[in-house]
C-alpha positions in Angstrom: -0.1 0.0 0.1 1.0 3.4 -0.9 1.6 5.6 1.9 2.4 9.4 1.8 5.5 11.0 3.6 2.9 12.5 6.3 2.5 9.4 7.4 5.8 8.9 9.1 5.8 12.4 10.4 2.3 11.9 11.8 3.5 8.4 13.3 6.7 10.1 15.1 4.9 12.5 17.0 2.1 10.3 18.2 4.1 7.4 19.1 7.7 8.7 20.2 6.9 12.4 21.6 6.0 12.3 25.0 4.3 15.6 25.2 0.6 16.2 24.6 -0.4 18.3 21.7 -3.4 18.3 19.4 -2.6 17.7 15.7 -4.7 19.1 13.2 -4.8 17.8 9.5 -6.8 19.8 7.0 -7.0 19.9 3.6 -8.9 19.3 0.6 -11.6 16.6 0.2 -10.3 13.2 -1.5 -6.9 13.7 -0.9 -6.3 11.0 1.6 -6.6 12.4 5.1 -8.7 9.7 6.1 -6.6 7.0 4.9 -3.6 8.6 6.0 -5.1 8.1 9.9 -6.5 4.8 8.9 -3.1 3.4 8.1 -1.7 4.9 11.5 -4.4 3.1 13.3 -3.5 -0.1 11.7 -0.2 -0.1 12.7 0.0 1.6 16.2 0.1 -0.3 19.5 -1.2 2.6 21.2 -5.0 2.7 22.5 -7.1 5.0 20.2 -10.9 6.5 19.6 -11.6 7.1 16.1 -15.1 9.3 15.5 -16.1 11.1 12.5 -18.5 14.1 12.7 -20.0 13.5 9.4 -23.6 13.0 10.2 -23.8 14.6 13.7 -25.9 17.7 14.3 -24.1 20.9 13.8 -25.1 22.1 17.1 -24.3 18.9 19.2 -21.2 20.1 21.2 -21.9 17.4 23.8 -20.9 14.8 20.9 -17.3 16.0 21.2 -17.1 15.3 25.1 -18.5 11.7 24.8 -15.9 10.8 22.4 -13.4 12.5 24.7 -14.8 10.2 27.7 -14.5 7.3 25.6 -10.8 7.9 24.9 -10.5 8.4 28.6 -11.6 5.1 29.5 -9.5 3.2 26.9 -6.6 5.1 28.6 -7.4 3.8 31.8 -8.2 -0.1 30.7 -4.9 -0.2 28.9 -1.4 -0.7 30.2 0.0 2.0 27.8 0.5 5.2 29.3 -0.9 7.3 26.6 -4.0 7.2 24.4 -5.0 8.9 21.0 -8.6 10.3 20.3 -8.9 11.2 16.6 -12.1 13.1 15.2 -12.8 13.3 11.5 -14.7 16.1 10.0 -14.4 18.3 13.2 -15.5 21.5 11.2 -19.0 20.1 11.0 -19.6 20.8 14.9 -20.5 24.4 15.6 -17.8 26.1 17.8 -16.0 22.7 18.0 -12.8 24.6 19.2 -14.7 25.9 22.2 -15.4 22.3 23.3 -12.0 21.0 22.4 -10.3 23.8 24.7 -12.6 22.8 27.5 -11.6 19.0 27.4 -8.3 19.6 26.5 -7.9 22.0 29.5 -9.9 19.4 31.8 -7.0 16.7 30.6 -4.3 19.1 31.6 -5.7 19.6 35.2 -6.0 16.0 35.3 -2.6 15.0 34.1 -4.5 12.6 31.7 -1.9 11.9 28.6 -4.4 12.1 25.7 -3.1 13.1 22.0 -5.7 14.4 20.1 -5.7 14.3 16.1 -8.6 16.4 14.5 -9.0 16.1 10.7 -11.1 18.7 8.6 -11.7 19.6 4.9 -12.7 23.4 5.4 -9.3 25.1 5.5 -11.2 28.3 6.6 -13.3 26.9 9.6 -10.3 24.9 10.6 -7.9 27.7 11.1 -10.6 30.4 12.3 -11.3 27.6 15.0 -7.3 27.3 16.0 -6.8 31.1 16.4 -9.6 31.8 18.2 -9.6 29.0 20.8 -6.7 26.7 20.5 -3.7 29.3 20.6 -0.6 27.4 21.9 -2.2 23.9 22.2 -1.9 22.5 18.6 0.2 21.9 15.5 -1.3 22.1 12.1 -0.4 20.3 9.1 -1.9 21.0 5.5 -2.7 17.5 3.8 -2.6 18.7 0.1 -3.5 17.5 -3.5 -1.1 14.9 -4.6 2.0 15.7 -6.8 3.3 14.1 -9.7 6.0 12.1 -8.0 3.1 10.7 -6.0 0.7 9.8 -8.5 3.1 7.9 -10.6 4.8 5.9 -7.5 1.4 5.0 -6.1 -0.6 4.3 -9.7 2.2 4.6 -12.4 0.4 7.4 -14.0 2.6 9.2 -16.4 3.3 12.6 -17.0 1.1 13.7 -19.6 -1.8 11.8 -18.3 -1.1 13.3 -14.6 -1.5 17.0 -16.2 -4.6 15.9 -17.6 -6.3 13.8 -15.0 -4.7 15.5 -12.0 -3.6 14.7 -8.4 -7.0 12.7 -7.1 -5.9 9.1 -5.7 -9.7 8.1 -5.5 -10.6 8.3 -9.4 -7.4 7.3 -10.4 -9.0 3.9 -11.3 -11.5 5.5 -13.8 -8.8 7.4 -15.9 -9.5 4.8 -18.5 -13.1 5.4 -18.7 -12.7 9.4 -19.1 -16.9 10.1 -19.1 -16.9 7.7 -15.9 -14.1 9.8 -14.2 -15.3 13.3 -15.2 -18.8 12.2 -13.5 -16.9 11.4 -10.5 -14.8 14.6 -10.2 -18.1 16.6 -10.9 -20.3 15.3 -8.7 -18.4 13.6 -5.8 -15.4 16.2 -5.6 -16.7 19.7 -6.9 -20.2 19.4 -6.0 -19.4 17.9 -2.6 -17.0 20.5 -1.8 -19.2 23.4 -2.7 -22.3 22.3 -1.3 -20.7 20.8 2.0 -17.4 22.7 2.6 -18.7 25.9 1.5 -22.8 26.7 1.4 -23.3 24.5 4.3 -20.7 25.9 6.9 -20.7 29.6 5.5 -22.8 32.3 4.5 -23.3 32.4 0.4 -25.9 34.8 -0.4 -25.6 34.1 -4.2 -24.7 30.3 -4.3 -25.1 30.4 -8.2 -22.9 33.3 -8.5 -20.2 31.3 -6.7 -20.7 28.2 -8.9 -20.6 30.4 -12.0 -17.3 32.2 -10.6 -15.7 28.7 -10.2 -16.7 27.3 -14.0 -15.0 30.7 -15.3 -12.0 30.7 -13.3 -11.4 27.2 -14.1 -11.6 28.0 -17.7 -9.3 30.7 -17.3 -6.7 28.9 -14.8 -3.2 30.4 -15.7 -4.6 33.6 -17.0 -4.9 37.2 -15.4 -8.3 38.3 -15.5 -9.8 41.4 -13.6 -13.1 41.0 -11.8 -14.4 43.8 -13.9 -14.2 41.7 -17.0 -15.4 38.7 -15.0 -18.7 40.8 -14.3 -19.4 41.2 -18.0 -19.6 37.4 -18.5 -22.1 37.1 -15.2 -25.8 37.8 -15.3 -26.2 37.7 -11.4 -22.8 39.5 -11.0 -23.2 41.2 -7.5 -19.9 43.4 -7.3 -16.1 42.8 -7.5 -16.1 42.7 -3.3 -18.4 39.6 -3.6 -16.5 37.9 -6.4 -13.3 38.4 -4.5 -14.9 36.8 -1.2 -16.0 33.8 -3.0 -12.9 33.2 -4.8 -11.4 33.3 -1.2 -13.8 30.5 -0.2 -13.3 28.6 -3.3 -9.4 28.7 -2.6 -9.9 27.5 1.2 -12.0 24.7 -0.1 -8.7 23.5 -2.2 -10.7 24.2 -5.5 -9.5 27.6 -7.0 -7.3 30.3 -6.1 -6.4 33.9 -7.2 -2.4 34.6 -7.3 -1.5 37.8 -6.4 0.8 40.4 -8.6 4.0 40.4 -6.9 5.0 43.9 -5.8 7.2 45.7 -3.2 3.8 47.7 -2.5 1.5 45.9 -0.6 -1.3 47.8 -1.5 -0.9 47.6 -5.3 -0.3 43.8 -4.7 -3.6 43.1 -2.8 -5.6 45.1 -5.4 -4.1 43.7 -8.6 -5.8 41.5 -10.8 -5.9 37.8 -9.9 -4.2 35.1 -11.9 -6.6 32.1 -11.8 -5.3 28.9 -10.5 -6.6 25.6 -10.0 -5.4 23.5 -7.1 -5.9 20.4 -9.1 -5.9 20.3 -13.1 -8.5 17.7 -12.9 -10.9 20.4 -12.3 -10.2 21.9 -15.6 -10.3 18.8 -17.4 -13.7 17.2 -15.9 -15.8 20.6 -17.1 -13.8 20.2 -20.5 -16.1 18.7 -23.3 -12.9 17.2 -25.2 -11.2 14.7 -24.2 -7.7 13.9 -23.5 -6.6 12.5 -26.9 -8.2 15.4 -28.8 -6.7 18.1 -26.6 -3.3 16.5 -26.5 -3.1 17.0 -30.1 -3.9 20.9 -29.9 -0.2 22.5 -28.4 -1.7 26.0 -28.0 -5.0 24.5 -26.0 -2.5 22.1 -23.9 -0.4 24.6 -22.8 -2.9 25.9 -20.7 -2.9 22.6 -18.9 0.8 22.5 -18.9 0.9 25.9 -17.0 -1.9 25.0 -14.9 0.1 21.8 -13.6 2.8 24.1 -12.6 0.8 26.5 -10.9 -1.2 23.7 -9.0 2.3 22.3 -7.6 3.7 25.4 -6.5 0.2 26.4 -5.1 -0.1 23.2 -3.1 3.6 23.5 -2.0 3.3 27.2 -0.9 0.5 25.8 1.5 2.6 23.0 3.2 5.6 25.2 3.2 6.8 28.6 4.3 7.1 30.4 0.9 4.6 32.7 -1.0 3.5 32.4 -4.6 2.5 35.7 -7.2 2.7 36.3 -10.5 4.6 39.3 -12.1 3.6 41.7 -15.2 4.9 45.1 -15.8 3.6 46.6 -19.5 4.4 43.8 -21.8 6.9 41.6 -19.4 5.8 38.9 -17.6 7.1 36.1 -15.4 4.5 33.3 -14.9 5.2 32.5 -11.2 7.5 34.2 -8.5 7.9 32.1 -5.3 9.5 34.1 -2.1 10.4 33.5 1.3 11.5 36.0 3.9 14.9 36.0 2.4 14.8 35.3 -1.2 12.6 35.8 -4.5 12.7 33.2 -7.5 11.4 33.7 -10.7 9.5 30.7 -12.6 8.9 30.5 -16.6 7.1 28.0 -18.2 7.6 27.1 -21.8 5.2 24.9 -23.4 5.5 25.3 -27.1 4.4 29.2 -26.7 6.7 32.0 -28.5 9.8 33.3 -26.6 9.6 35.6 -23.8 12.9 36.0 -22.4 12.2 39.8 -22.3 10.1 39.2 -19.2 13.0 37.3 -17.7 15.6 40.3 -18.0 13.2 42.8 -17.0 12.5 40.8 -13.9 16.2 40.2 -13.1 16.6 44.2 -13.3 14.2 44.6 -11.3 14.5 42.6 -8.1 17.4 40.7 -8.5 16.2 37.4 -7.8 17.8 34.5 -6.5 17.6 32.5 -9.5 15.1 32.3 -12.4 13.9 28.8 -13.2 12.8 27.9 -16.9 10.8 25.0 -17.2 9.9 23.0 -20.6 12.0 24.2 -23.9 15.7 24.7 -23.0 15.3 24.3 -19.3 14.5 22.2 -16.7 12.0 19.4 -18.0 8.4 19.6 -17.0 9.0 16.0 -15.4 12.0 17.1 -13.5 10.1 20.4 -12.3 6.9 18.7 -11.1 8.9 15.8 -9.1 10.9 18.3 -7.2 9.8 20.0 -3.9 9.6 23.7 -4.6 10.7 24.7 -1.1 14.3 23.2 -2.1 14.7 25.8 -4.7 15.7 28.5 -2.1 
């Protein structure tokens, strides 16, 4: 069975570290959070209790206390000196963080060595609860979409198929039946993420508008598009502030993000037109009427998928590591992606059969003196090599 690298980290923390802590695992749907923790429970010798809040009424905070009591009972009845409580889909319980804090502090007062693992698919609600109530009590780990390297090692999916079918492990078995694969992505992933991780848990006044924004954003993935231009394609448009808010919600659900323009001026950076970027190229392909063999023979169209695959790789890595992701454009000069940390700036230019754009590279060098500029594709680092590396290692 394939095991993601997160499993070793979680296993080491839960089994070998003696300190108590709350381990929070969060990320998009269908990326293997529950599978990962199931792999851990299948190997550990520690007593544990696993519970899922999926079908629990949102107001039932007492349910959390009941699960905690079960974990305490297992600790008392086991010779081991520590136990683990695992709660899946924790964000489904309203004000969950307050109840978790209450039970955690009770264990602290009574010197009960119970470690806690919380799993959730809503990044917005998880982070909100952590910062409000659990400061100083937790460690968080983002479990992102699968990389090309992981999909290849687990399913032997080659580069071009990864670019088209993306990094979802669940529907990988349907790749040879593309209509069935598209139905799975649209019904079990996109619709479920929007309806259950956004609409059921967050106030959205115009859900049809948000869904339409998602469709347009996917079709323009890898491109810079102002909110004003988007308004012209929408009937129930609201305003640019509403669109920016809905894009933020889609981003926190691991679906569609808006990359900001790189600029030393933070105000200009935040008011710039976003570069739309899917978290997973499967989200574009599932809504495309043409199939993989047809798109692959059209280089100009295929280039959209190539650039989106690079962007998705960088976006997911930025959420798991300590760096920021931008694009850069000044007049006619452009760099596809810019990554930065507290010390360095790196430019990344993707060449996928399009015309040479080396003027953007030179202009970026002169303006910002980056640590390096990586050329991906023609005359540079191969796409396969780039999608196999950890972008954080470039610094």
